[in-house]
Each structure stands twice: as C-alpha cells, then as structure tokens.
C-alpha positions in Angstrom: -31.4 75.2 22.0 -32.3 72.0 20.2 -29.3 69.8 19.8 -28.3 69.3 16.1 -29.0 65.5 15.1 -29.1 63.5 11.9 -32.6 62.7 11.0 -33.5 60.6 7.8 -35.7 62.2 5.2 -37.0 60.7 1.8 -35.6 63.3 -0.3 -34.1 61.4 -3.3 -30.7 60.1 -4.0 -30.6 58.9 -7.5 -28.8 55.7 -8.1 -28.5 52.6 -10.1 -29.0 49.8 -7.5 -26.7 46.4 -8.0 -29.9 44.6 -6.8 -32.1 46.1 -9.5 -29.7 45.8 -12.5 -27.4 42.7 -11.9 -30.1 40.0 -12.5 -31.0 41.0 -16.2 -27.4 42.3 -17.0 -25.6 40.0 -19.3 -22.8 42.5 -20.0 -20.0 43.6 -18.1 -21.6 45.8 -15.5 -19.4 45.6 -12.7 -20.5 46.4 -8.9 -17.7 49.1 -8.7 -18.9 50.9 -11.8 -22.8 50.7 -10.5 -21.5 52.1 -7.1 -20.2 55.3 -9.1 -23.6 56.0 -10.3 -24.8 57.1 -7.1 -25.7 60.8 -7.0 -27.9 62.8 -4.7 -30.9 64.7 -5.7 -29.1 68.1 -5.7 -26.3 66.5 -7.9 -29.1 65.5 -10.8 -29.1 68.9 -12.5 -25.1 68.7 -13.1 -25.4 65.0 -14.0 -28.0 65.9 -16.6 -25.8 68.9 -18.0 -22.8 66.5 -18.3 -24.9 64.0 -20.0 -26.5 66.4 -22.3 -22.8 67.4 -23.5 -22.1 63.7 -24.1 -25.2 63.0 -25.9 -24.7 66.3 -28.1 -21.2 65.3 -29.0 -21.4 61.5 -29.7 -25.4 60.6 -30.1 -27.1 63.5 -31.6 -26.1 62.6 -35.1 -28.1 59.4 -35.2 -30.7 60.1 -32.5 -31.5 63.9 -33.0 -30.1 67.0 -31.4 -32.4 66.9 -28.6 -31.8 64.2 -25.7 -35.3 65.2 -24.2 -37.0 64.4 -27.4 -35.4 61.2 -27.8 -36.1 60.0 -24.5 -39.8 60.3 -25.4 -39.6 58.3 -28.8 -39.9 54.3 -28.8 -36.9 52.3 -27.8 -36.9 49.0 -29.6 -34.4 47.5 -27.4 -36.1 48.4 -24.0 -36.2 51.0 -21.5 -35.4 49.4 -18.4 -32.1 50.6 -16.6 -30.3 47.3 -17.4 -31.3 47.5 -21.1 -30.3 51.3 -21.5 -27.0 50.6 -19.8 -26.3 47.5 -22.0 -27.4 49.3 -25.3 -24.8 52.1 -24.6 -22.1 49.8 -23.2 -22.1 47.2 -25.5 -24.0 48.6 -28.6 -26.8 47.1 -30.8 -25.0 45.7 -33.9 -28.5 44.7 -35.5 -29.2 48.3 -35.1 -25.8 49.6 -36.2 -25.2 51.2 -32.8 -21.7 51.1 -31.9 -20.5 49.9 -28.4 -19.1 52.8 -26.0 -17.7 51.0 -23.6 -14.2 51.3 -24.6 -14.8 55.2 -25.4 -16.7 56.1 -22.0 -16.1 55.5 -18.4 -18.6 53.2 -16.6 -19.4 56.6 -14.7 -20.2 58.2 -18.1 -22.6 55.3 -19.3 -24.4 55.1 -15.9 -24.9 58.8 -16.0 -26.1 59.1 -19.4 -28.3 56.2 -18.7 -29.8 57.9 -15.6 -30.3 61.1 -17.5 -32.3 59.3 -20.3 -34.4 57.5 -17.9 -35.1 60.7 -16.0 -36.2 62.4 -19.0 -38.3 59.6 -20.2 -40.5 58.8 -17.2 -38.9 60.2 -13.9 -36.5 57.9 -12.0 -39.3 57.0 -9.5 -40.8 54.7 -12.1 -37.6 52.6 -12.2 -37.3 52.2 -8.3 -34.2 54.1 -8.4 -34.6 56.0 -5.2 -32.7 55.6 -1.8 -33.4 57.8 1.3 -30.7 60.4 2.1 -29.5 61.8 5.3 -30.8 65.1 6.1 -29.7 67.2 9.4 -31.9 69.2 11.5 -30.9 72.5 13.0 -33.1 74.8 15.2 -34.6 76.8 12.3 -34.1 74.9 9.4 -33.1 71.5 7.9 -30.1 70.9 5.5 -28.3 68.1 3.7 -25.0 67.9 1.9 -24.2 68.2 -1.8 -21.0 66.4 -3.0 -19.2 68.9 -4.9 -15.8 67.1 -5.4 -14.2 63.8 -4.1 -11.1 61.8 -4.6 -8.6 64.3 -2.9 -6.0 63.9 -0.4 -6.7 66.8 1.7 -8.6 69.8 0.4 -7.1 72.4 2.4 -7.8 76.0 0.8 -10.6 77.3 -1.1 -11.3 80.5 -3.2 -14.0 81.3 -5.4 -13.9 82.7 -9.1 -16.4 85.0 -10.3 -18.0 82.3 -12.7 -19.0 80.4 -9.9 -16.1 77.7 -10.2 -14.0 76.9 -7.1 -10.3 76.8 -6.7 -9.2 73.8 -4.3 -5.8 73.1 -3.0 -4.9 69.5 -2.3 -2.2 69.4 0.5 -0.4 66.7 -1.8 0.4 69.3 -4.1 -2.1 69.9 -6.7 -4.4 72.8 -7.5 -7.9 71.9 -8.9 -10.7 74.3 -10.7 -14.0 72.7 -9.9 -16.7 74.0 -12.4 -20.2 74.5 -11.7 -21.1 71.2 -13.4 -18.7 69.4 -10.9 -15.9 68.5 -13.6 -12.5 68.8 -12.3 -9.7 70.8 -14.1 -6.0 70.3 -12.8 -4.4 73.7 -12.6 -0.7 73.6 -13.9 2.5 75.5 -12.7 2.0 75.1 -9.0 5.2 75.2 -6.8 7.3 72.1 -5.7 6.3 71.3 -2.2 7.3 69.2 0.5 4.2 66.7 1.3 5.1 65.5 4.5 3.4 65.7 7.9 1.5 69.0 8.0 3.2 70.3 5.1 2.3 70.7 1.6 0.3 72.8 -0.6 -1.9 74.8 1.7 -4.1 77.9 1.2 -5.1 79.9 -1.9 -6.4 83.5 -1.8 -7.3 85.8 -4.6 -6.1 89.3 -5.1 -8.9 91.8 -3.9 -8.7 93.0 -7.7 -8.5 89.6 -9.1 -11.1 90.5 -12.0 -8.6 92.9 -13.1 -5.2 91.5 -12.6 -5.9 87.4 -12.3 -3.4 87.5 -9.3 -3.7 84.6 -6.8 -1.6 83.6 -3.9 -0.5 80.1 -2.7 1.1 79.1 0.6 3.2 76.1 0.9 6.0 74.2 2.6 9.0 75.2 0.6 12.3 73.2 1.1 16.1 73.0 0.5 17.0 70.1 -1.4 20.1 68.0 -0.9 21.4 66.7 2.5 19.1 67.1 5.8 15.6 68.2 4.5 14.7 71.7 5.9 11.6 73.4 5.1 9.5 76.4 5.9 6.3 78.3 5.0 6.6 80.2 1.8 3.9 82.5 -0.3 4.1 82.8 -4.2 2.1 85.1 -6.3 0.8 83.9 -9.6 -1.4 85.0 -12.5 -4.1 82.7 -13.6 -4.7 82.0 -17.2 -7.1 79.4 -18.0 -5.9 76.3 -16.3 -2.1 77.5 -15.7 -0.2 79.6 -13.4 2.2 82.1 -14.9 4.2 84.9 -13.7 5.3 83.2 -10.6 6.9 85.6 -7.9 8.1 84.1 -4.5 7.0 87.0 -2.2 7.5 85.5 1.4 9.7 83.0 3.1 9.8 82.3 6.8 13.2 81.9 8.4 14.5 79.8 9.8 14.1 76.7 7.9 13.5 73.6 10.3 13.8 69.9 10.2 10.2 69.2 11.6 6.9 68.7 9.6 4.5 70.6 11.6 3.4 73.9 12.5 3.4 75.8 9.2 0.4 78.0 10.0 -0.2 79.1 6.2 -3.5 80.8 6.3 -3.8 83.8 4.0 -6.2 86.9 4.0 -6.3 90.1 2.9 -7.9 93.2 4.7 -9.9 96.1 3.7 -6.8 98.2 2.7 -5.3 95.8 0.4 -2.6 94.2 3.0 -1.7 90.5 2.7 -1.7 88.7 6.1 0.2 85.4 6.5 0.2 83.1 9.6 3.3 81.3 10.5 3.6 78.6 13.1 6.3 78.0 15.7 7.3 74.9 13.8 7.3 73.2 17.1 9.9 75.0 18.7 7.9 76.9 21.2 10.3 77.8 23.6 12.8 79.3 20.9 10.7 81.4 18.3 7.1 82.7 19.2 8.6 85.3 21.5 11.7 86.2 19.3 11.2 89.2 17.0 14.2 88.2 15.2 12.7 85.2 13.5 9.2 84.9 11.3 8.1 81.8 13.4 5.2 81.9 15.7 3.9 85.2 14.0 1.3 86.9 11.9 2.9 88.9 9.0 1.5 91.8 7.2 2.7 92.6 3.3 1.9 94.5 0.4 0.5 92.6 -2.4 3.9 92.2 -3.8 5.8 91.2 -0.8 7.1 94.3 0.1 7.0 95.6 3.7 4.4 98.3 4.8 6.1 101.2 6.3 3.8 101.5 9.3 4.2 97.9 10.4 4.9 97.7 14.2 8.3 96.8 14.3 9.9 98.3 11.2 12.1 100.6 13.4 12.9 97.8 15.9 16.5 96.6 15.7 17.0 93.2 14.7 13.2 92.6 14.5 11.6 90.9 11.3 9.9 93.8 9.7 7.1 92.0 8.1 5.8 91.0 11.9 2.3 92.3 12.7 1.8 90.3 15.9 3.4 87.5 17.7 3.4 84.8 20.4 1.4 82.4 18.3 1.4 78.7 18.0 -0.1 77.5 15.0 -2.9 79.4 13.1 -4.8 77.6 10.7 -7.6 79.7 10.5 -8.0 83.4 9.8 -11.1 85.5 8.2 -12.0 89.2 7.7 -15.0 90.1 10.1 -17.6 91.1 7.2 -18.6 94.4 9.4 -15.5 95.7 11.3 -13.1 94.4 8.6 -10.6 93.1 11.6 -9.0 89.8 11.2 -10.1 86.9 13.4 -7.9 84.0 13.9 -7.8 80.7 15.9 -5.0 78.5 16.5 -4.2 75.1 17.8 -3.0 74.7 21.4 -1.4 71.8 22.8 -3.3 69.3 24.9 -6.2 72.1 25.4 -5.8 75.8 24.9 -7.0 76.0 21.3 -8.1 79.9 21.1 -10.0 82.5 19.2 -8.3 85.8 18.7 -8.5 88.9 17.0 -4.9 89.9 15.3 -4.1 93.7 16.3 -1.0 95.5 15.5 2.1 94.6 17.6 0.3 92.8 20.2 1.7 89.8 22.0 -0.7 86.8 22.4 1.5 85.1 24.9 2.5 81.6 23.5 4.1 79.9 25.2 4.5 82.0 28.3 0.7 82.0 29.0 -1.5 79.2 28.0 -4.6 77.2 28.8 -3.3 74.0 27.6 -0.7 71.4 28.9 1.8 69.0 27.2 0.3 66.1 25.3 1.9 63.8 28.0 0.0 65.8 30.6 2.8 67.8 32.4 2.7 71.8 32.4 5.2 73.9 30.5 3.6 77.1 32.3 1.8 77.8 35.2 0.4 81.1 33.7 -2.5 81.6 32.0 -2.3 85.6 31.9 0.5 88.1 32.4 0.8 91.9 31.9 1.4 92.9 28.3 0.2 89.7 26.8 -3.4 89.2 25.2 -6.1 87.0 26.6 -7.7 85.0 23.9 -11.4 85.9 22.9 -12.4 82.3 23.3 -10.4 79.2 24.3 -11.2 75.3 24.2 -10.3 72.5 26.6 -10.5 70.0 25.5 -8.9 70.9 22.2 -11.1 70.8 19.1 -8.3 70.9 16.7 -9.7 73.9 14.6 -9.0 74.3 11.0 -10.6 76.8 8.6 -13.1 79.4 9.7 -15.8 81.9 8.0 -18.7 84.2 9.2 -22.3 83.4 7.9 -23.4 86.0 5.6 -26.9 86.7 4.4 -30.2 85.0 5.3 -29.9 81.8 3.7 -29.2 79.8 6.9 -31.6 81.2 9.4 -30.1 81.7 13.0 -26.4 81.3 11.7 -26.2 84.8 10.1 -23.4 86.7 11.8 -22.1 83.8 13.7 -18.7 82.0 13.1 -18.2 78.4 11.7 -15.1 76.7 12.6 -13.9 73.0 11.5 -12.8 70.5 14.0 -10.1 68.1 12.9 -10.1 66.2 16.1 -13.9 65.7 16.6 -14.8 65.5 13.2 -17.5 68.1 13.0 -18.3 71.8 12.0 -18.6 74.0 15.1 -20.9 77.1 15.2 -19.8 79.7 17.8 -22.7 82.4 18.4 -21.0 85.7 18.5 -22.3 88.8 20.2 -19.7 91.7 20.0 -16.2 90.2 20.4 -17.6 87.3 22.7 -18.7 83.7 22.1 -22.0 83.3 23.7 -23.0 79.9 22.9 -21.7 76.9 20.6 -23.3 73.9 18.6 -21.9 71.0 17.0 -23.0 70.5 13.6 -22.5 67.2 11.2 -21.0 65.0 13.9 -18.6 62.4 12.4 -18.7 63.9 9.1 -14.9 63.6 8.7 -11.8 65.7 9.7 -13.0 69.3 8.7 -10.1 71.2 7.3 -11.9 74.1 6.0 -15.2 76.0 5.8 -16.0 78.9 3.1 -19.0 80.7 2.2 -19.2 81.0 -1.5 -20.8 84.1 -3.8 -23.7 81.8 -4.4 -24.5 82.2 -0.6 -23.9 78.5 0.2 -21.3 77.2 2.7 -18.8 74.9 1.5 -17.0 72.6 3.8 -14.0 70.4 3.2 -12.9 67.2 4.9 -10.1 64.7 4.9 -9.9 61.0 5.0 -11.3 60.8 2.3 -10.9 64.4 0.9 -14.2 65.7 -0.2 -15.8 69.1 -0.6 -19.4 69.5 0.1 -22.3 72.1 -0.1 -24.7 72.7 2.7 -28.2 72.9 1.1 -30.8 74.5 3.5 -34.1 73.0 3.4 -37.5 74.2 5.2 -38.8 72.6 8.2 
C-alpha cells in the first residue's frame, strides 16, 4: 500500500498578500488584518455568502441590490485589491461613501473586497493565488478545509439536521458552527472544572432529537469549597435556538477525586436507545477499575433520563453500582457504534504502551490493571500478566502508545478504500490513524496527515464528509476528497 504523503498541488488558496497590497496602501491596512483574509478555495463559497449578506445590509441601498451586478460596473476609484480595500475601509468623501473601518472588522473588509474582486474578474487576474497543501492516499487525494478555529480544545462534535455542527470546547464553551462557518455561542452550559484533562467534554444528540431537542453533555463536575474534588458527570438539556434549557443531571461518578486526569467522558447511544458513558479510573489504577462498588474505570449503561436498565449485568449484585455495563478500564476517550452490527467499539489509553481497541460487551472484565501490554511511564512494570482467565483480550493494542482520542467508522463511498474502516485520532503523534478492519480484526494500519496537530476527535457528518478536530491551536477541519 502506498505510504500516505503530503504533496503540493496548485489548487487555490485565496488571499490578500501583504507583498501585493502594502506598496499602494496609504490607509491602515495592517499585516495582521491582511493575514486574516487567507481562505482556501473550499472556503470561497462561504466567504461569498457572508459577504453577500454584508453587502445586502449595508451597501445595496446605494450600489444596487445585486453584488454581482455592481461588480461588473465601472469603479471610478479603481479595482486593484488595495484600492477596493481602501474604498471600503476609509470611504470616499468626494463620492459621499462613508468609511466602514469602525463598523466592520478588518476581516470583514478583506472578505468583502475579495468577494467583489472574485465576481468582477476572478481572483487569478489579481495574482491572489497561493499553492495549497494536498494529501495523497492510495485511491484518492484530499485536502483540508478549515471549518472553525480559535478554540482551546474542540473535544466533542455532533451534527444537527440543518448541517450545522455543535462543538464543545474543553475550556467550558459550546458552539454552533453554521454552514457558512459563522460561530454562535450556546448559552446555559454547566459550570465545569477546566483543569488537567477535565472540562467540558462530549456532546451527544438524543436519537429522537428532531422530536424532543434533547442533547447530552459530559463534563468534569466539582465540589466547591476546601479541597477541589471532581468527577465525571452527564447532564441532559433541551436545545432552544442558541440556549440550553430544562437541565437535568442524570449521572455523576463516585467517588470524587483530587486528580485532574482520566475522566473518560465519551457518550454514545446504541440501537435500542440506551446511553453509554465511559468513566476513567481517575489515575487510581490499583483501587477502582476492578471494584464494582465504584463508578470509576467502567462503562455505564443508562436509560435516556438516567434511570438504570433492569437488565444491566450487576443489578442483582450486592454493593455493585447498578449502572455498570463493563469494567476493568483505564481511560476510554473513544466510543462509536458499529454501523452494521450496532455493537459499541471503544479505545482506551494505556500507560507506556498498551493502548487498546475493544468491543464493549455486557458484564465483561477488560482486565485493567491486572493484565496489560503496557508498563509504567518510568519503565517499571506494574504487572507481569498480559492475559488471565475471565479477562478479555483487546481486539487490538498499540506499543508504543499513540494516545488515541475520538473514533468513527467511515461510511459511504466518498473516500474510496476507507469505507467500512476505522479512523482514530492520535494525540501523541499528531496524526489521524486509519485501521483497516476485517470482521473484528485490524488487518492493517495507515498514518494520515502527519504533524497536523493533536487530533482530539474525528466524526463523519450527515453530508458524508469527515471532520477532524485538533488541539494547540484548536481547529476543526473538513476532509475534502479530490480525484487522482
């Protein structure tokens, strides 16, 4: 199989170059403002949409309703990029055109200028073309379209029916990203402990969201006053436009701990409408994962309102937490329903080595920390066992660890050769990991988009495209396939 590599392709990235503009500018066109005008060719449609809305509201009264018609008229103050930018920013007093620099952001002025020039003559004429990076896969090429940026850590993603995207930022914010890439902050999110690995984590829509508008958030809840103790919690909300209402806390893991790690926090519904919640061991491997009287180091199964299903495996076990579905886990930050079998696939972090892929099944013990393919970070061993009767073997494990986060199965034929296979983010090595699956076995692996950043999540949207979120800086990309 051909190794995935980055190649350069002269597909366009539209931008206002500082070198092109600065010599002719006598107005306050700053370098930072010009850099904000960069946009890939796949962003051009949304840029034009935003600019047309701006034109309609502020410009159409004097220049006519159609931006396209105005772009074809004679412009007495020039049609070079610098002249158009200056006209919008500084105005033209002699022509009674007001200055918009105090009402529009530099980015809005740049985008409106770019949209007008594009409709006038095409951007090639103005030498506003830059080579963009294109990736090469075995059966297709692809490039990345930036959907949203300027986030801390885009942790969870969920798609609404209108094509907009809900994204949690671990810092404690929930955003709705519209199809035109405008960003709306959702109010009413819970108070979270943003520390270490904690914060606002996953977001999951109810299977009947179109009817009930319910969504679920997982997060690090904490006790205020004195020593800070935190744990994994899940709350249900109703989404009304840009606000969360009717909050209901449906799950809190016990005990609370002082550590700021291993919250788990992935959410997923199965085909029968049960909600599954992963909870990490909170860094106390020797105390919690094998103890059925605590929530920690487990996968939990709930009704959509937080009640305990009567057929959960430990409901009749004295002192056991009744929501437990499986146990012996370290820290699962990936969980997805198989599109064919309906089973829940997870991955979890090992220590140094021993990251795993598992299929979560009722009542099973996945062995942590009694058995493991990993060792302590300092190189010492905490167990000599890699298998034991009554404990499950992983479907697949990694050594060295890739630090997996987020996962999804590829559906449809938009990405030839990837359909039916599993994509997983790598925090440690900063790439997207493709696992070719046959039945319940990983038969081959491939690294995609190396050095893209710490990949926190990957999801396939209802439009068929794959969306990838990365940290440091926080960006969400869309993978755009291209023909060979």
